[in-house]
TORNU-142094 format. One record per residue: residue in three letters; chain; x, y, z of N, C-alpha, C in turn. Coordinates in pm, whole numbers, plus 50000, padded with zeros to 5 digits. Layout:
BEGIN
SITE rest kette neast nnorth   nup caeast canorth  caup ceast cnorth   cup
SITE  ALA     A     X      Y     Z      X       Y     Z     X      Y     Z
...
// end
This chain:
BEGIN
SITE rest kette neast nnorth   nup caeast canorth  caup ceast cnorth   cup
SITE  MET     A 51364  50563 52381  51411   50661 52281 51301  50683 52177
SITE  ALA     A 51288  50807 52131  51178   50837 52037 51189  50758 51909
SITE  ALA     A 51311  50733 51861  51327   50663 51734 51275  50522 51741
SITE  ASP     A 51267  50464 51862  51221   50327 51876 51075  50319 51915
SITE  ALA     A 51004  50433 51916  50866   50434 51962 50777  50337 51886
SITE  PRO     A 50783  50330 51749  50696   50238 51678 50717  50093 51719
SITE  ARG     A 50841  50057 51762  50867   49920 51800 50792  49883 51928
SITE  ARG     A 50757  49980 52010  50687   49952 52134 50537  49940 52113
SITE  LEU     A 50487  49975 51997  50344   49966 51970 50303  49819 51960
SITE  PRO     A 50184  49785 52008  50136   49646 51995 50113  49610 51848
SITE  THR     A 50125  49482 51818  50112   49437 51679 49977  49472 51620
SITE  TRP     A 49870  49460 51700  49737   49488 51645 49725  49633 51600
SITE  LEU     A 49795  49724 51668  49790   49864 51629 49872  49889 51503
SITE  LEU     A 49984  49818 51489  50063   49828 51366 49983  49779 51246
SITE  PHE     A 49893  49685 51268  49808   49632 51161 49690  49724 51135
SITE  LEU     A 49620  49761 51242  49494   49832 51225 49512  49975 51175
SITE  THR     A 49617  50044 51217  49634   50183 51176 49654  50198 51026
SITE  PRO     A 49746  50123 50961  49753   50133 50815 49624  50093 50744
SITE  VAL     A 49552  49993 50799  49426   49953 50739 49328  50071 50736
SITE  LEU     A 49310  50136 50850  49215   50247 50858 49258  50365 50772
SITE  ILE     A 49388  50392 50771  49437   50505 50691 49420  50478 50542
SITE  TRP     A 49470  50362 50497  49464   50334 50353 49321  50312 50305
SITE  ALA     A 49233  50264 50393  49093   50253 50355 49032  50391 50331
SITE  SER     A 49068  50487 50414  49015   50623 50397 49073  50692 50274
SITE  THR     A 49195  50653 50233  49256   50721 50118 49181  50692 49988
SITE  TRP     A 49109  50579 49982  49028   50553 49862 48932  50668 49836
SITE  HIS     A 48873  50721 49942  48781   50834 49926 48857  50964 49906
SITE  VAL     A 48965  50984 49979  49040   51110 49971 49099  51130 49832
SITE  ILE     A 49142  51020 49768  49204   51030 49634 49105  51089 49533
SITE  LEU     A 48975  51072 49556  48876   51129 49464 48892  51280 49450
SITE  TYR     A 48931  51347 49558  48952   51492 49552 49074  51526 49467
SITE  GLN     A 49174  51437 49465  49290   51457 49379 49253  51437 49232
SITE  LEU     A 49175  51333 49205  49136   51304 49068 49042  51409 49011
SITE  ALA     A 48970  51479 49098  48876   51582 49052 48946  51712 49014
SITE  SER     A 49074  51723 49043  49147   51846 49013 49208  51838 48872
SITE  PRO     A 49247  51953 48816  49309   51952 48683 49457  51909 48686
SITE  VAL     A 49512  51884 48803  49653   51846 48812 49671  51705 48758
SITE  PRO     A 49769  51681 48668  49792   51545 48616 49826  51448 48730
SITE  VAL     A 49793  51322 48708  49817   51219 48809 49965  51211 48846
SITE  LEU     A 50053  51214 48747  50196   51204 48774 50242  51316 48868
SITE  ALA     A 50193  51436 48845  50233   51548 48930 50172  51536 49069
SITE  SER     A 50044  51497 49077  49979   51486 49207 50050  51384 49296
SITE  VAL     A 50080  51266 49240  50149   51165 49318 50291  51211 49351
SITE  GLY     A 50353  51282 49257  50487   51335 49282 50489  51434 49396
SITE  TRP     A 50392  51527 49398  50384   51623 49509 50360  51550 49640
SITE  ARG     A 50277  51448 49636  50248   51372 49758 50375  51313 49819
SITE  PHE     A 50454  51246 49738  50572   51180 49792 50687  51278 49818
SITE  LEU     A 50687  51392 49750  50785   51494 49782 50760  51549 49923
SITE  ILE     A 50633  51579 49952  50599   51626 50087 50632  51519 50190
SITE  SER     A 50598  51394 50159  50626   51284 50251 50775  51270 50279
SITE  ALA     A 50856  51280 50173  51000   51266 50190 51056  51376 50280
SITE  LEU     A 51009  51499 50258  51056   51611 50340 51013  51594 50487
SITE  LEU     A 50892  51546 50508  50844   51524 50645 50924  51413 50714
SITE  LEU     A 50952  51308 50642  51031   51198 50698 51173  51243 50730
SITE  ALA     A 51230  51326 50643  51364   51378 50670 51363  51466 50796
SITE  ALA     A 51259  51548 50809  51247   51632 50929 51227  51546 51053
SITE  LEU     A 51149  51438 51040  51127   51347 51153 51257  51280 51195
SITE  ALA     A 51337  51239 51098  51465   51176 51130 51557  51274 51203
SITE  ARG     A 51563  51398 51157  51647   51498 51223 51598  51525 51364
SITE  TRP     A 51464  51531 51382  51408   51557 51514 51440  51443 51611
SITE  ARG     A 51441  51321 51560  51472   51206 51643 51622  51188 51664
SITE  GLY     A 51702  51262 51590  51846   51245 51600 51898  51127 51523
SITE  VAL     A 51823  51083 51422  51866   50970 51338 51937  51026 51215
SITE  PRO     A 52059  50981 51186  52130   51034 51069 52055  51004 50939
SITE  LEU     A 52052  51103 50851  51985   51084 50723 52072  51012 50621
SITE  GLY     A 52202  51014 50643  52292   50953 50547 52276  50802 50540
SITE  LEU     A 52289  50748 50418  52283   50604 50395 52411  50559 50326
SITE  PRO     A 52453  50435 50346  52567   50383 50269 52539  50391 50119
SITE  ARG     A 52647  50394 50042  52631   50410 49896 52544  50301 49836
SITE  TYR     A 52564  50175 49880  52485   50067 49822 52335  50084 49852
SITE  ALA     A 52305  50143 49969  52166   50160 50009 52092  50258 49919
SITE  HIS     A 52164  50355 49862  52098   50449 49771 52050  50378 49645
SITE  GLY     A 52121  50275 49603  52074   50196 49489 51941  50129 49519
SITE  TYR     A 51930  50070 49639  51804   50010 49681 51694  50116 49691
SITE  ALA     A 51728  50231 49752  51628   50336 49772 51580  50391 49638
SITE  LEU     A 51673  50409 49543  51635   50457 49410 51543  50358 49341
SITE  ALA     A 51579  50229 49349  51495   50126 49287 51358  50122 49352
SITE  THR     A 51355  50134 49485  51226   50133 49556 51142  50252 49515
SITE  GLY     A 51203  50370 49507  51129   50488 49468 51068  50475 49331
SITE  ILE     A 51144  50418 49238  51094   50406 49100 50985  50301 49089
SITE  VAL     A 51007  50183 49150  50910   50074 49129 50790  50084 49221
SITE  GLN     A 50811  50119 49349  50699   50117 49443 50625  50248 49451
SITE  TYR     A 50695  50358 49469  50625   50485 49490 50594  50557 49360
SITE  ALA     A 50661  50522 49252  50629   50580 49122 50551  50480 49037
SITE  GLY     A 50615  50367 49003  50552   50270 48915 50424  50212 48970
SITE  ASN     A 50423  50174 49095  50307   50112 49156 50187  50208 49157
SITE  TYR     A 50209  50329 49207  50097   50423 49218 50049  50470 49081
SITE  TRP     A 50142  50491 48990  50101   50529 48854 50017  50419 48791
SITE  ALA     A 50060  50293 48805  49989   50181 48743 49849  50165 48802
SITE  VAL     A 49836  50185 48933  49705   50172 48996 49609  50278 48943
SITE  TYR     A 49655  50403 48939  49569   50511 48887 49529  50483 48743
SITE  GLU     A 49625  50440 48661  49597   50414 48520 49506  50292 48503
SITE  ALA     A 49527  50189 48584  49446   50068 48573 49299  50098 48596
SITE  GLU     A 49272  50189 48689  49133   50219 48722 49063  50299 48613
SITE  ARG     A 49138  50339 48511  49074   50400 48395 49015  50293 48303
SITE  TYR     A 49060  50169 48315  49019   50062 48225 48936  49953 48292
SITE  VAL     A 48955  49933 48423  48880   49829 48495 48829  49888 48626
SITE  PRO     A 48726  49827 48685  48674   49880 48812 48778  49874 48923
SITE  SER     A 48768  49967 49016  48862   49969 49128 48852  49843 49212
SITE  GLY     A 48733  49781 49213  48717   49657 49288 48806  49546 49236
SITE  LEU     A 48822  49538 49105  48910   49436 49048 49054  49462 49089
SITE  VAL     A 49095  49587 49087  49230   49621 49130 49252  49580 49276
SITE  ALA     A 49150  49604 49360  49160   49568 49502 49174  49418 49519
SITE  VAL     A 49098  49340 49442  49106   49194 49452 49243  49145 49408
SITE  LEU     A 49294  49199 49299  49425   49157 49251 49535  49192 49350
SITE  PHE     A 49520  49304 49421  49621   49342 49519 49622  49246 49638
SITE  CYS     A 49514  49174 49658  49514   49073 49764 49614  48961 49735
SITE  LEU     A 49648  48943 49608  49746   48840 49572 49883  48872 49628
SITE  LEU     A 49903  48995 49675  50031   49033 49735 50064  48945 49855
SITE  VAL     A 49961  48894 49923  49985   48803 50036 50066  48683 49991
SITE  PHE     A 50024  48621 49881  50090   48499 49835 50226  48529 49770
SITE  MET     A 50233  48642 49700  50361   48678 49640 50465  48708 49747
SITE  ASN     A 50424  48780 49852  50516   48809 49962 50559  48682 50033
SITE  ALA     A 50464  48591 50053  50497   48464 50120 50599  48385 50038
SITE  MET     A 50576  48378 49906  50668   48303 49821 50805  48368 49816
SITE  ALA     A 50808  48502 49805  50937   48572 49798 51013  48559 49930
SITE  ALA     A 50942  48567 50043  51008   48554 50173 51067  48414 50191
SITE  TRP     A 50996  48313 50140  51050   48176 50150 51172  48159 50060
SITE  MET     A 51165  48214 49938  51276   48198 49843 51400  48274 49888
SITE  LEU     A 51381  48394 49943  51495   48478 49979 51550  48446 50117
SITE  TRP     A 51458  48426 50213  51501   48415 50353 51456  48286 50420
SITE  ARG     A 51393  48196 50343  51346   48069 50395 51250  48086 50513
SITE  GLN     A 51168  48191 50506  51067   48210 50610 50952  48114 50585
SITE  PRO     A 50920  48028 50683  50814   47929 50661 50676  47993 50661
SITE  VAL     A 50584  47931 50588  50445   47975 50585 50359  47852 50611
SITE  SER     A 50272  47861 50708  50191   47745 50746 50078  47723 50645
SITE  ARG     A 50031  47597 50641  49918   47565 50553 49793  47639 50599
SITE  ARG     A 49777  47653 50731  49662   47724 50784 49660  47868 50736
SITE  PHE     A 49776  47934 50736  49785   48073 50691 49745  48084 50544
SITE  LEU     A 49796  47994 50459  49765   47999 50317 49616  47975 50291
SITE  MET     A 49557  47877 50364  49415   47848 50344 49329  47964 50393
SITE  ALA     A 49363  48020 50509  49286   48132 50561 49300  48255 50472
SITE  SER     A 49420  48279 50419  49440   48392 50329 49360  48374 50201
SITE  SER     A 49352  48250 50153  49270   48222 50034 49124  48255 50061
SITE  GLY     A 49077  48219 50181  48939   48253 50217 48917  48402 50223
SITE  ALA     A 49015  48476 50274  49003   48622 50280 48996  48683 50141
SITE  VAL     A 49081  48633 50050  49079   48684 49911 48945  48653 49846
SITE  LEU     A 48893  48532 49870  48762   48497 49817 48655  48591 49871
SITE  GLY     A 48665  48625 49999  48570   48719 50057 48572  48854 49988
SITE  VAL     A 48693  48904 49958  48704   49032 49888 48645  49020 49747
SITE  ALA     A 48667  48905 49681  48611   48885 49547 48458  48886 49551
SITE  LEU     A 48400  48828 49655  48253   48829 49668 48201  48970 49689
SITE  ILE     A 48275  49050 49765  48233   49189 49790 48221  49265 49658
SITE  PHE     A 48317  49242 49571  48322   49318 49444 48269  49236 49326
SITE  TRP     A 48192  49132 49354  48152   49042 49245 48079  49114 49130
SITE  PRO     A 47984  49206 49157  47920   49273 49043 48019  49344 48951
SITE  GLU     A 48120  49408 49010  48222   49476 48928 48305  49374 48852
SITE  LEU     A 48340  49263 48918  48420   49161 48851 48345  49100 48734
SITE  ALA     A 48216  49074 48754  48136   49012 48649 48123  49103 48527
SITE  ALA     A 48128  49234 48549  48111   49329 48439 48242  49362 48368
SITE  THR     A 48354  49309 48418  48483   49345 48361 48494  49304 48215
SITE  GLY     A 48441  49187 48180  48452   49138 48043 48383  49225 47941
SITE  GLU     A 48290  49310 47986  48219   49399 47894 48301  49521 47856
SITE  ARG     A 48411  49542 47924  48495   49659 47895 48593  49624 47784
SITE  PRO     A 48598  49704 47678  48685   49670 47564 48834  49674 47597
SITE  GLU     A 48875  49751 47697  49017   49764 47729 49050  49698 47863
SITE  ALA     A 48971  49597 47900  48990   49531 48028 49128  49465 48038
SITE  LEU     A 49178  49413 47926  49308   49346 47928 49418  49444 47967
SITE  MET     A 49408  49567 47921  49506   49669 47958 49500  49694 48108
SITE  GLY     A 49380  49706 48162  49365   49727 48305 49418  49612 48387
SITE  LEU     A 49394  49488 48340  49447   49372 48411 49599  49372 48410
SITE  GLY     A 49657  49404 48295  49803   49407 48285 49864  49512 48378
SITE  LEU     A 49805  49630 48380  49855   49735 48469 49839  49696 48616
SITE  SER     A 49730  49629 48649  49707   49588 48788 49810  49485 48832
SITE  PHE     A 49836  49385 48747  49937   49285 48781 50076  49348 48792
SITE  PHE     A 50103  49443 48704  50231   49515 48712 50243  49587 48845
SITE  ALA     A 50135  49651 48889  50136   49725 49016 50162  49630 49133
SITE  VAL     A 50099  49512 49130  50119   49415 49239 50264  49368 49243
SITE  ILE     A 50319  49339 49126  50457   49288 49119 50556  49391 49170
SITE  VAL     A 50544  49515 49124  50641   49616 49167 50622  49653 49314
SITE  ALA     A 50498  49642 49365  50476   49665 49508 50549  49559 49590
SITE  CYS     A 50545  49436 49543  50617   49328 49611 50768  49350 49606
SITE  VAL     A 50818  49384 49488  50963   49406 49472 51009  49523 49558
SITE  GLY     A 50937  49636 49551  50976   49752 49629 50971  49726 49779
SITE  GLY     A 50872  49650 49822  50863   49617 49963 50982  49536 50011
SITE  PHE     A 51028  49443 49929  51142   49361 49970 51273  49438 49964
SITE  PHE     A 51283  49538 49878  51402   49625 49881 51410  49696 50015
SITE  THR     A 51296  49750 50061  51295   49820 50190 51325  49724 50304
SITE  LEU     A 51264  49606 50302  51288   49509 50408 51432  49461 50409
SITE  ALA     A 51494  49452 50290  51634   49411 50284 51723  49511 50355
SITE  LEU     A 51694  49639 50339  51773   49742 50409 51747  49738 50559
SITE  GLN     A 51622  49711 50599  51592   49698 50741 51670  49581 50803
SITE  ARG     A 51676  49471 50728  51746   49353 50780 51896  49376 50791
SITE  ARG     A 51946  49476 50722  52087   49511 50733 52112  49613 50843
SITE  GLY     A 52008  49644 50919  52023   49731 51034 52010  49879 51007
SITE  LEU     A 51968  49918 50887  51953   50061 50856 51821  50113 50914
SITE  PRO     A 51820  50234 50969  51696   50288 51028 51590  50311 50921
SITE  LEU     A 51466  50281 50956  51358   50282 50859 51325  50422 50808
SITE  VAL     A 51318  50521 50895  51272   50654 50853 51361  50715 50744
SITE  PRO     A 51496  50715 50760  51578   50766 50650 51564  50685 50521
SITE  VAL     A 51548  50553 50534  51529   50470 50414 51402  50512 50341
SITE  LEU     A 51293  50531 50415  51169   50575 50352 51181  50716 50295
SITE  ALA     A 51252  50804 50365  51268   50941 50317 51338  50944 50182
SITE  TRP     A 51450  50872 50171  51523   50869 50045 51441  50799 49935
SITE  SER     A 51376  50688 49970  51299   50614 49869 51185  50699 49814
SITE  MET     A 51110  50764 49902  50999   50848 49855 51051  50971 49782
SITE  GLY     A 51166  51023 49825  51225   51137 49755 51264  51101 49613
SITE  TYR     A 51328  50984 49597  51363   50938 49462 51237  50914 49378
SITE  GLY     A 51136  50854 49441  51011   50831 49368 50946  50960 49324
SITE  ALA     A 50945  51060 49414  50887   51191 49379 50962  51255 49263
SITE  ALA     A 51094  51251 49268  51174   51310 49159 51143  51242 49027
SITE  PHE     A 51134  51108 49029  51103   51034 48906 50966  51073 48852
SITE  LEU     A 50866  51082 48939  50731   51116 48896 50723  51257 48838
SITE  LEU     A 50786  51352 48905  50780   51490 48859 50855  51508 48727
SITE  LEU     A 50969  51438 48713  51042   51442 48586 50959  51377 48475
SITE  ALA     A 50890  51267 48509  50806   51200 48410 50691  51291 48367
SITE  SER     A 50636  51368 48462  50530   51461 48427 50580  51570 48333
SITE  LEU     A 50700  51618 48359  50760   51717 48268 50786  51657 48130
SITE  ALA     A 50843  51537 48129  50878   51472 48002 50753  51441 47918
SITE  SER     A 50642  51417 47985  50519   51385 47913 50450  51510 47857
SITE  GLY     A 50503  51627 47893  50444   51751 47846 50328  51800 47930
SITE  ARG     A 50302  51735 48044  50190   51774 48129 50229  51879 48233
SITE  GLY     A 50357  51905 48248  50403   52011 48336 50394  51976 48483
SITE  LEU     A 50416  52078 48567  50415   52062 48712 50312  52155 48774
SITE  SER     A 50190  52144 48730  50085   52233 48780 50048  52194 48923
SITE  PHE     A 49981  52287 48989  49936   52265 49127 49800  52331 49142
SITE  ASP     A 49718  52276 49230  49584   52326 49255 49577  52377 49399
SITE  TRP     A 49553  52507 49416  49553   52567 49550 49414  52568 49613
SITE  THR     A 49318  52496 49555  49187   52490 49618 49196  52414 49750
SITE  PRO     A 49113  52450 49850  49121   52383 49981 49105  52233 49974
SITE  SER     A 49016  52182 49887  48994   52037 49880 49118  51964 49829
SITE  TYR     A 49187  52024 49730  49306   51959 49676 49420  51963 49777
SITE  VAL     A 49443  52078 49838  49554   52091 49933 49530  52003 50055
SITE  ALA     A 49408  52004 50108  49380   51923 50227 49394  51775 50197
SITE  SER     A 49344  51730 50083  49355   51588 50049 49500  51549 50023
SITE  LEU     A 49576  51639 49961  49718   51611 49935 49794  51596 50067
SITE  LEU     A 49769  51686 50160  49837   51678 50290 49797  51552 50366
SITE  TYR     A 49672  51515 50359  49627   51392 50426 49699  51270 50367
SITE  LEU     A 49704  51265 50234  49770   51151 50169 49919  51148 50201
SITE  ALA     A 49982  51265 50206  50126   51270 50233 50158  51234 50378
SITE  VAL     A 50082  51294 50472  50114   51274 50614 50068  51138 50662
SITE  PHE     A 49940  51109 50642  49885   50985 50696 49901  50868 50598
SITE  GLY     A 49862  50891 50471  49868   50783 50373 50007  50736 50340
SITE  SER     A 50108  50821 50362  50246   50783 50328 50334  50773 50452
SITE  VAL     A 50351  50883 50524  50446   50884 50636 50404  50787 50746
SITE  VAL     A 50283  50805 50797  50238   50724 50910 50214  50579 50868
SITE  ALA     A 50137  50560 50760  50097   50424 50722 50216  50338 50681
SITE  PHE     A 50305  50391 50598  50418   50309 50553 50516  50281 50666
SITE  THR     A 50536  50379 50755  50626   50356 50869 50576  50242 50956
SITE  LEU     A 50447  50242 50987  50391   50136 51071 50383  50004 50995
SITE  TYR     A 50351  50011 50866  50341   49888 50787 50475  49813 50784
SITE  TYR     A 50584  49886 50763  50714   49818 50756 50761  49772 50894
SITE  GLN     A 50716  49839 50999  50741   49787 51133 50668  49654 51151
SITE  LEU     A 50546  49646 51100  50469   49522 51107 50536  49412 51024
SITE  ALA     A 50581  49446 50905  50645   49347 50818 50774  49295 50880
SITE  GLU     A 50848  49383 50948  50971   49340 51013 50941  49248 51131
SITE  ARG     A 50832  49276 51201  50799   49199 51321 50731  49066 51287
SITE  LYS     A 50635  49067 51194  50552   48948 51169 50580  48882 51035
SITE  GLY     A 50663  48945 50951  50691   48888 50820 50609  48956 50711
SITE  PRO     A 50659  48960 50588  50590   49031 50480 50458  48970 50439
SITE  ALA     A 50442  48838 50456  50316   48775 50417 50202  48820 50509
SITE  GLN     A 50224  48817 50640  50120   48863 50732 50096  49012 50718
SITE  ALA     A 50200  49090 50693  50181   49234 50675 50093  49263 50553
SITE  ALA     A 50104  49181 50450  50025   49203 50329 49876  49181 50353
SITE  LEU     A 49840  49116 50464  49698   49103 50497 49633  49239 50520
SITE  VAL     A 49713  49341 50544  49660   49478 50552 49583  49510 50424
SITE  GLY     A 49641  49473 50309  49578   49502 50182 49449  49425 50159
SITE  VAL     A 49431  49313 50230  49306   49238 50219 49195  49305 50299
SITE  MET     A 49233  49362 50412  49135   49426 50500 49094  49564 50450
SITE  VAL     A 49182  49631 50378  49156   49769 50335 49026  49783 50255
SITE  PRO     A 48998  49696 50155  48873   49715 50079 48748  49705 50164
SITE  VAL     A 48750  49619 50266  48633   49603 50352 48603  49734 50425
SITE  ILE     A 48705  49793 50486  48686   49919 50558 48655  50033 50460
SITE  ALA     A 48719  50029 50343  48696   50134 50244 48550  50138 50200
SITE  LEU     A 48487  50022 50189  48347   50020 50148 48256  50072 50259
SITE  LEU     A 48295  50050 50384  48219   50108 50494 48228  50261 50491
SITE  VAL     A 48347  50311 50458  48363   50456 50441 48277  50505 50326
SITE  SER     A 48276  50428 50216  48196   50465 50100 48047  50464 50133
SITE  ALA     A 48004  50368 50215  47863   50364 50255 47825  50486 50335
SITE  ALA     A 47919  50534 50418  47891   50650 50502 47897  50782 50425
SITE  LEU     A 47990  50791 50328  48016   50920 50263 47967  50927 50118
SITE  GLU     A 47952  50813 50053  47920   50815 49910 47791  50742 49876
SITE  GLY     A 47722  50689 49976  47594   50626 49951 47600  50484 49900
SITE  TRP     A 47715  50417 49914  47723   50277 49870 47631  50190 49955
SITE  GLN     A 47557  50098 49889  47464   50011 49959 47511  49866 49949
SITE  ALA     A 47525  49802 50062  47575   49665 50066 47469  49567 50017
SITE  THR     A 47512  49468 49939  47426   49359 49896 47447  49240 49990
SITE  PRO     A 47354  49144 49992  47376   49025 50074 47507  48954 50041
SITE  LEU     A 47543  48952 49912  47669   48888 49872 47788  48963 49931
SITE  ALA     A 47780  49095 49931  47889   49176 49987 47902  49155 50137
SITE  VAL     A 47788  49148 50205  47790   49124 50350 47851  48988 50380
SITE  GLY     A 47814  48887 50301  47873   48754 50319 48023  48755 50292
SITE  GLY     A 48065  48830 50190  48207   48841 50160 48284  48908 50272
SITE  MET     A 48225  49013 50330  48290   49081 50443 48306  48985 50561
SITE  ALA     A 48200  48909 50590  48206   48814 50702 48314  48709 50678
SITE  LEU     A 48318  48654 50556  48420   48554 50524 48560  48612 50535
SITE  CYS     A 48577  48735 50490  48707   48801 50496 48751  48820 50641
SITE  LEU     A 48661  48867 50726  48697   48893 50865 48730  48764 50939
SITE  VAL     A 48649  48660 50918  48676   48531 50985 48809  48474 50936
SITE  SER     A 48834  48482 50807  48958   48429 50751 49080  48504 50804
SITE  LEU     A 49069  48636 50815  49180   48714 50870 49206  48679 51016
SITE  PHE     A 49099  48654 51092  49116   48613 51232 49193  48482 51239
SITE  VAL     A 49157  48387 51154  49226   48257 51154 49370  48272 51108
SITE  ALA     A 49393  48355 51004  49528   48370 50949 49624  48435 51047
SITE  THR     A 49573  48523 51131  49663   48598 51220 49672  48538 51361
SITE  ARG     A 49601  48429 51385  49613   48365 51516 49753  48307 51533
SITE  PRO     A 49813  48323 51650  49946   48263 51671 49940  48111 51668
SITE  ALA     A 50047  48052 51617  50055   47906 51610 50063  47847 51748
SITE  ARG     A 50002  47731 51765  50008   47665 51895 50148  47615 51923
SITE  ALA     A 50189  47629 52047  50320   47579 52084 50318  47427 52087
SITE  ALA     A 50426  47367 52042  50434   47221 52039 50439  47167 52181
SITE  ARG     A 50368  47055 52203  50368   46993 52336 50504  46928 52366
SITE  PRO     A 50552  46940 52489  50681   46879 52522 50668  46727 52526
// end
C-alpha cells in the first residue's frame, strides 16, 4: 500500500536522505535571508505550503486527515514549539552567535532524546552508543572550533546561547509529541500536516502581531528556495526522519543532526568557497568513525 511505502525503505536510506536534505538547506536558507520578507513570514509560508502538500498527500494515499480531539492538542503544541519556536529561535540565535555554535549545540539533541526516551518509555541506551555519540559531538566541535573560540568576543553571545538551548529543548519536546501520537497508532502524514499547519498559523499571526506584515517575494530565487525548503526540507525530510525515529528510537534518529553539519560544510566548500583546515578534516573523520560505531547493531548474546 502506498501509505506504508516509507516503512519499506531500508534504515540507511531513512537516515541518509534527511541528512543530505537538511545539509543542503543550510545553503538554501541564505536565499530566504537575502530577501526583504521577515523571518517569521518566510518560515510561516514554508510550513503552510508543507502542511497543504502533506494534506494532499494524505488524501492521495487515502489516509483520513481527521485526528481525535486529544491529538489536536498534541499537534498544536508541536506546531508552536517545534515548527514555530524552534525555527524562529535558530534564525534569531544566528544573529548573535556563529551558525557553527548552533550546530554543535544541536548535537546535544542526541543525549536529550536518549534521556527523554528512557524516562518516558524506558528505552535502554548502551554505553557504547553514548561514548560514540560523545565522540561524534566532539568531532563537530573540532570542525567549528575557530567559530567557537571567537564566540566570547561577541557582546551578545549569551543571548545567542540562550536562544540555541531553547531551540534544542523545544525540538526535543516537539519530537516526542509527534512520536507519542505515532505510538498511539495515528498515521504520520496527517499528524505532520496538522502540526505544520498549526505552526504556520502561529508564525504568520506572530508576524502580523509584530507589525512586520505578511509580505512575499516573487523573485525566482526566493520562490525556488521556499519551495525546496517546503517540499524537501519539511515534507520529505521530516516524514523519513520520524519513520527512522519510530524504527530505531529517537536517540539514534537524532544522530542525523550530528551528520548534517559535516555534509553542509562539503556543500559550502563546493558552492561558497569554504576551505577545510586540518582540524576540520580531523573533526570530520572523528565524527564519521563515531557515527559508524554508534549505529552498529549490538552483538547478539551467546546462548
